[in-house]
C-alpha positions, 0 to 999 in steps of 0.5 A, spaced: 500 500 500 502 506 498 503 513 502 499 519 499 503 522 494 508 528 496 509 534 492 515 536 491 517 543 489 523 541 484 524 547 483 526 550 490 533 551 494 540 553 492 541 547 486 534 545 484 532 541 480 538 537 480 539 536 487 531 536 489 530 530 483 536 526 486 533 526 493 526 524 491 529 518 487 534 517 494 527 517 498 524 513 493 530 507 492 529 507 500 522 507 500 518 503 495 511 506 497 512 513 496 509 516 490 510 523 488 508 529 484 514 533 481 512 540 480 517 544 476 519 545 470 517 539 466 523 539 461 528 539 466 524 535 471 524 529 464 532 530 463 533 529 470 528 522 471 533 520 465 538 517 470 532 516 475 528 511 472 524 507 478 522 516 480 519 516 474 514 510 474 512 513 481 512 519 480 508 524 475 510 531 473 506 538 474 509 543 469 510 550 472 516 554 470 514 560 475 520 560 481 520 564 488 526 567 489 531 566 495 530 573 498 523 575 495 519 578 499 512 573 502 508 578 500 509 579 494 510 571 493 503 570 495 500 574 488 504 568 485 502 562 488 497 559 484 503 560 477 509 559 482 511 551 483 512 553 491 505 555 490 502 549 486 506 544 490 502 546 497 495 547 492 497 541 491 495 539 499 489 544 498 486 540 494 487 533 496 492 530 490 498 531 495 498 529 502 504 533 503 509 538 500 516 539 501 520 545 498 527 547 499 525 554 497 525 562 501 522 559 508 517 565 508 514 566 502 513 557 504 510 560 511 505 565 507 502 560 502 502 554 506 497 559 512 493 562 506 492 555 502 491 549 508 489 555 515 491 553 521 487 547 525 482 549 530 484 551 536 492 554 534 492 561 533 498 561 529 503 555 526 510 554 528 516 552 524 519 545 528 526 542 526 530 536 529 537 537 532 543 533 534 544 530 542 548 527 546 543 522 546 541 517 540 535 521 539 533 528 536 531 533 540 524 537 537 525 545 537 520 551 535 518 555 533 524 557 529 522 563 525 514 563 524 512 568 529 517 573 532 513 574 538 509 569 542 504 569 548 503 565 554 498 561 549 502 561 543 507 557 547 502 551 549 499 551 544 507 550 541 508 545 547 502 542 545 504 541 537 512 539 539 510 533 543 506 530 537 511 531 533 516 528 538 512 522 539 512 520 532 519 521 531 523 519 536 517 514 539 517 518 547 510 517 549 510 522 554 516 527 551 520 531 556 518 538 554 521 544 557 521 552 555 527 555 553 529 561 558 535 565 561 534 560 567 531 555 570 529 558 575 521 560 577 523 567 577 526 567 571 524 569 564 519 574 561 511 574 563 509 569 558 513 565 559 512 564 567 504 564 565 506 558 559 509 555 565 504 555 570 499 553 564 503 547 562 505 546 570 497 545 571 494 541 564 500 536 565 498 534 572 491 533 571 489 527 574 486 524 567 492 525 564 492 531 562 497 531 555 502 526 553 508 530 555 512 532 561 512 538 563 519 540 566 519 547 567 525 551 563 532 550 560 538 554 558 540 554 550 547 550 553 542 544 554 539 544 548 543 538 545 544 535 551 539 531 550 535 530 556 530 534 553 525 531 548 521 538 547 524 545 547 519 551 547 521 558 545 518 564 540 521 564 533 525 570 534 530 566 540 529 559 537 531 562 530 537 566 534 538 559 537 538 555 532 543 559 528 548 559 534 547 552 535 549 551 526 555 556 527 558 553 533 558 546 528 561 549 522 566 553 528 568 545 531 568 542 524 572 547 521 577 547 527 578 540 527 579 541 519 585 546 521 588 542 527 589 536 523 592 539 517 597 543 520 603 539 519 605 531 518 604 529 525 597 532 524 595 529 519 598 522 522 594 523 528 587 524 523 589 518 519 589 515 527 583 519 530 579 518 523 573 513 525 572 518 531 572 523 527 567 520 521 562 520 527 563 527 529 562 529 522 556 525 521 552 527 528 553 534 526 551 533 519 545 537 518 542 533 511 542 527 517 537 532 520 533 536 515 526 537 515 523 543 518 516 542 519 509 547 519 506 545 525 498 547 526 496 547 519 490 543 516 496 539 512 503 537 513 509 542 509 516 540 510 520 545 509 528 542 506 534 546 507 535 550 501 542 548 501 541 541 502 544 535 499 540 530 495 542 526 502 538 531 506 532 532 501 531 524 501 531 526 509 526 531 508 522 527 504 522 521 509 519 526 514 513 528 511 512 520 509 512 519 517 508 525 519 502 522 514 502 514 515 503 516 523 498 521 522 501 527 525 495 532 524 490 528 527 494 528 534 495 535 535 488 535 533 487 529 539 492 533 543 488 540 543 481 536 545 484 534 551 487 540 554 482 544 559 480 550 554 481 554 561 487 553 561 487 557 554 482 563 555 485 569 555 492 572 556 493 576 550 490 572 544 490 575 538 495 581 540 499 582 534 501 580 528 508 580 527 512 578 522 515 571 520 524 571 522 528 570 516 
């Protein structure tokens, strides 16, 4: 039995068609049940498929030669939602022609198009961008929001926690993921009023006698503990989350570049590299962003996955696999169930709908 088709924006990303098609082909080889709707310039897609007959047999092409630019403003891009490869991929989910959409294009434009086409789920005020980050433990950590909302009130943060926990249960298999709010300290008095209020609401909801939410709420976590593996879901606003994510990615690149310099600085260092190569290869694999590629827009009436623009074919394949798994394990239904289990009284008031900040870049 095959899964619903996955719409792939073949024109998005730094290298466009070549990498997106290679990534889809790799995903197809790894998962024979995957079916695809490839959206983009049909001539270029056909040429790329010449070397991937297995993918060709599982794909339909939707022609479109209009592309959203990497630096294009979302407000401008949404006007071309019906003519661009990104917009048509998302619209395929709306129309039921595909179960999920994957794009490596402009993040802000993808979020804007997805929100307009798919709308937010009942009980969700704002969708959030979630991603998996590596940890010292065998599992990854789910972190959200990573840039969809520059500000978030207590109500938003509680909703992010519900969505992040549902996502973690799928990708990491935890029945009750450990959820924490990102803060400048772990003490209860630390942080903004919104953080303290959200903490109180989550503590009450998670401790209900009827089982409450399918999560453990463990209070606050500081940014230096995100990758330790002791927390399964880290919740924050998009401004702080985007900064934290880029700091983590920059630190990872710094470490790998520093090791490269150290191991090539002298003959002795090169010999040392050969001796320690198994360990350094393990480190490189663990820090490779392609092994964690695929950020998800949570809170929409449809699955949309954002691949990194510089992802390799392996990274694109990972993003496609994330989309397929979320379809198979019914992410949206899980979130809806958890929202229903949340005491509505806990989410009343708290500045609901005070502002509509723009997405972070």
